[in-house]
C-alpha positions as CSV (number, residue, x, y, z in Angstrom):
1,X,-41.5,-64.5,57.9
2,X,-43.4,-63.0,55.0
3,X,-45.5,-59.8,55.2
4,X,-49.0,-59.1,53.9
5,X,-50.0,-55.5,53.6
6,X,-52.9,-53.2,53.2
7,X,-52.3,-49.6,52.3
8,X,-54.6,-46.6,52.3
9,X,-57.7,-48.3,53.9
10,X,-60.0,-45.4,54.5
11,X,-62.6,-45.7,57.3
12,X,-64.9,-43.0,58.7
13,X,-64.8,-42.9,62.5
14,X,-66.1,-41.0,65.4
15,X,-62.9,-40.1,67.2
16,X,-61.5,-37.2,69.1
17,X,-61.4,-35.3,72.4
18,X,-63.3,-32.2,71.4
19,X,-67.1,-32.0,71.5
20,X,-67.4,-31.3,67.8
21,X,-65.3,-34.4,67.0
22,X,-67.8,-36.6,68.9
23,X,-70.6,-35.4,66.7
24,X,-69.2,-36.2,63.2
25,X,-67.5,-39.0,61.4
26,X,-63.9,-38.2,60.3
27,X,-61.8,-40.2,57.8
28,X,-58.9,-42.3,59.1
29,X,-56.4,-43.8,56.7
30,X,-54.8,-47.1,57.8
31,X,-51.7,-48.9,56.5
32,X,-51.2,-52.4,57.9
33,X,-48.3,-54.8,57.6
34,X,-48.8,-58.3,59.0
35,X,-46.4,-61.2,59.4
36,X,-47.6,-64.4,57.8
37,X,-46.0,-67.5,56.5
38,X,-47.3,-67.8,53.0
39,X,-45.6,-71.1,52.0
40,X,-48.6,-73.4,52.5
41,X,-50.9,-70.9,50.6
42,X,-48.3,-70.6,47.8
43,X,-47.9,-74.4,47.5
44,X,-51.7,-75.2,47.6
45,X,-52.9,-72.0,45.9
46,X,-55.7,-72.1,48.5
47,X,-57.1,-69.0,50.2
48,X,-57.9,-71.1,53.3
49,X,-54.1,-71.1,54.1
50,X,-53.6,-67.4,53.3
51,X,-54.1,-64.3,55.4
52,X,-57.2,-63.1,53.7
53,X,-56.6,-59.4,53.3
54,X,-60.3,-58.8,52.4
55,X,-61.4,-60.3,55.7
56,X,-58.8,-58.2,57.5
57,X,-60.0,-55.0,55.8
58,X,-63.6,-55.8,56.7
59,X,-62.6,-56.5,60.3
60,X,-60.8,-53.2,60.6
61,X,-63.8,-51.3,59.0
62,X,-66.2,-53.0,61.4
63,X,-64.1,-52.5,64.5
64,X,-63.5,-48.8,63.8
65,X,-67.1,-48.0,62.9
66,X,-68.5,-49.8,66.0
67,X,-66.1,-48.3,68.5
68,X,-65.7,-44.8,69.8
69,X,-62.4,-43.6,71.1
70,X,-61.0,-40.2,72.0
71,X,-57.4,-41.1,71.2
72,X,-55.8,-42.7,68.2
73,X,-53.5,-44.4,70.7
74,X,-56.4,-46.2,72.3
75,X,-57.9,-47.2,68.9
76,X,-54.7,-48.6,67.5
77,X,-53.8,-50.5,70.7
78,X,-57.1,-52.3,70.9
79,X,-57.4,-52.8,67.2
80,X,-53.9,-54.5,67.1
81,X,-54.9,-56.8,70.0
82,X,-58.2,-57.7,68.3
83,X,-56.5,-58.4,64.9
84,X,-53.9,-60.6,66.4
85,X,-56.5,-62.6,68.4
86,X,-58.9,-62.9,65.4
87,X,-56.4,-63.9,62.7
88,X,-53.5,-65.4,64.7
89,X,-50.8,-63.3,63.1
90,X,-47.5,-63.3,65.1
91,X,-46.6,-59.6,64.4
92,X,-48.2,-56.5,62.9
93,X,-47.6,-52.9,62.3
94,X,-50.5,-50.4,61.9
95,X,-50.2,-46.8,60.9
96,X,-53.1,-44.5,61.0
97,X,-53.4,-40.9,59.6
98,X,-56.1,-38.4,60.6
99,X,-56.2,-36.0,57.7
100,X,-56.8,-32.2,57.9
101,X,-56.7,-32.0,61.7
102,X,-53.8,-29.6,62.1
103,X,-54.1,-26.8,59.5
104,X,-50.4,-26.7,58.8
105,X,-50.1,-30.5,58.1
106,X,-51.6,-32.8,55.5
107,X,-52.3,-35.3,58.3
108,X,-51.3,-36.4,61.8
109,X,-51.1,-40.0,63.1
110,X,-49.0,-42.7,64.6
111,X,-47.7,-46.2,64.0
112,X,-47.4,-49.1,66.4
113,X,-45.9,-52.5,66.2
114,X,-47.1,-55.5,68.2
115,X,-46.0,-59.1,68.5
116,X,-42.8,-61.0,68.3
117,X,-40.1,-59.7,66.0
118,X,-39.0,-62.2,63.3
């Protein structure tokens, strides 16, 4: 299985457990890796058969901006389910970074994988 990826997708979100976090938008940075068989797209040179990374990026942006979560864990779990349902990908990995939250670190975050291994 081939992989399509998006790296460094920055989306402003309302996320956090503290009161001040619920009042402001904070940047989140996403890296996505998605399993997709590219053979038909490669043979036909037709976007209709490809995993459209622009559509995926727009979906992520819309999902993150319209939802409000306290935890990155909740956000990523629901985002992964929604992406797999919307685009029909058999596997994906999503990493998210929340910059400048812990003063001693550049960023905090997590990575999850969902779907069947290939």
